[in-house]
PAZADREN-927494 format. One line per 5 residues: for each residue x, y, z of C-alpha. Coordinates in steps of 0.02 Angstrom, whole numbers, always signed. Each point is the difference from the previous one (the first is absolute). Layout:
<rotis>
X/Y/Z | ...
</rotis>
This chain:
<rotis>
+584/-815/+770 | +8/+7/-159 | +107/+161/-74 | -134/+145/-74 | +49/+93/-163
-67/+182/-29 | +0/+87/-173 | -27/+146/+11 | -52/+115/-146 | +17/+184/-11
-10/+162/-127 | -107/+150/+5 | -154/+8/-87 | +3/-68/-195 | +136/-109/+42
-115/-161/-3 | +4/-51/+151 | -150/-99/+21 | -8/-61/-192 | +188/-93/+45
-56/-30/+148 | -124/-108/-44 | +89/-63/-159 | +128/-46/+122 | -145/-103/+70
-44/-81/-182 | +190/-69/-17 | +11/-45/+185 | -167/-104/-60 | +87/-68/-147
+141/-81/+99 | -99/-95/+116 | +82/+149/+160 | -92/+24/+147 | -59/+199/+43
-106/+103/+35 | -13/+196/-73 | -60/+164/+92 | -34/+147/-62 | +68/+145/+135
-109/+112/-60 | -185/-87/+72 | +66/-26/+177 | -2/+197/+72 | -143/+66/-104
-99/+91/+125 | -71/+163/+18 | +32/+107/+117 | +163/-96/+22 | +8/-31/+205
+61/+167/+97 | +163/-120/+59 | +53/-62/-154 | -1/+113/-153 | +95/-56/-112
-92/-163/+39 | +136/-141/+25 | -36/-40/+157 | -174/-46/-77 | +76/-68/-150
+111/-117/+117 | -141/-69/+99 | -115/-36/-172 | +160/-103/-67 | +41/-77/+171
-164/-65/-11 | -1/-42/-194 | +171/-80/+13 | -67/-127/+155 | -134/-70/-88
+111/-45/-167 | +138/-78/+123 | -134/-117/+83 | -16/-34/-167 | +166/-49/-40
+79/+160/-74 | +163/+44/+2 | +30/+124/-155 | -93/+186/+11 | -11/+96/-161
-10/+174/+60 | -69/+161/-101 | -14/+144/+46 | +97/+186/-50 | +107/+32/+166
+8/-211/+23 | +205/-7/+9 | +16/+144/+115 | -141/-85/+114 | +120/-172/-5
-16/+12/+204 | -158/+20/+29 | -49/-134/-144 | +122/-128/+98 | -55/+61/+182
-189/-51/-80 | +66/-145/-70 | +41/-60/+180 | +158/-82/+82 | +130/-94/-64
+86/-11/-163 | -56/+104/-171 | +99/-14/-143 | -27/+206/-97 | +13/+43/-158
-56/+175/-49 | -40/+59/-163 | +0/+186/-74 | -92/+16/-147 | +37/+141/-105
-23/+127/-167 | +18/+133/-90 | -104/+175/+24 | -71/-23/-161 | -56/-180/+55
-83/+33/+166 | -98/+138/-72 | -57/-104/-167 | -55/-134/+117 | -85/+124/+129
-91/+64/-120 | -106/-139/-52 | -41/-28/+123 | -35/+158/+101 | -160/+88/-60
-50/+109/+136 | +58/+160/+32 | +150/-96/+106 | +125/-8/-150 | +119/+119/+13
-5/-29/+204 | +52/-171/-16 | +128/+24/-129 | +111/+116/+125 | -22/-140/+136
+58/-134/-86 | +141/+81/-70 | +63/+71/+145 | -46/-175/+108 | +116/-82/-130
+137/+134/+21 | -12/-35/+227 | -3/-208/-66 | +152/+15/-111 | +97/+88/+140
-46/-63/+172 | -24/-195/-68 | +70/-132/+108 | +178/-30/-66 | -31/-163/-97
-141/+49/-62 | -14/-85/-202 | -78/+158/-106 | -81/-67/-167 | -49/+115/-136
-168/-34/-76 | +10/+122/-139 | -47/-61/-162 | -29/-203/+88 | -140/-117/-35
-45/-54/+197 | +31/-166/-30 | +181/+43/-35 | +30/+114/+177 | -90/-120/+87
+135/-136/-74 | +116/+128/+62 | -48/+18/+188 | -26/-212/+29 | +184/-7/-61
+32/+156/+121 | -62/-109/+132 | +61/-174/-28 | -178/-74/+21
</rotis>
């Protein structure tokens, strides 16, 4: 069986996960490296949450398993997965990829509070800016404290998306 490779890109809101994920995909495409990219935020968008799954972890796992099965059927063996808490959910994501070897790289993107506030202010135009900033900062503290051993931390302040993506790809050894 082919060893599968998993790159998890996590971090609080405003650190650049989505932008970096898309740029990682571009870097890999430019190198001719087969891979697929999944934005984890789209796997659990259901309201109301299932009564037996209030944190939506189960629906995320089922949806990812279905998407991954389709990619794997096409011969894919590398998954780039972005989501705020992805580095904390590695066991669930590995299960969704099925039985067998999975080599994982956990990347936690970070940014200073001023950077997060500025970035979120550019994209949040409604009444939820202040709560969104507070949730992001709280999540960043939680992720920093609870990220598994071996997690690579990459600061995004004052750096280009291209530069960060290349560092993420180097960290994974892809």
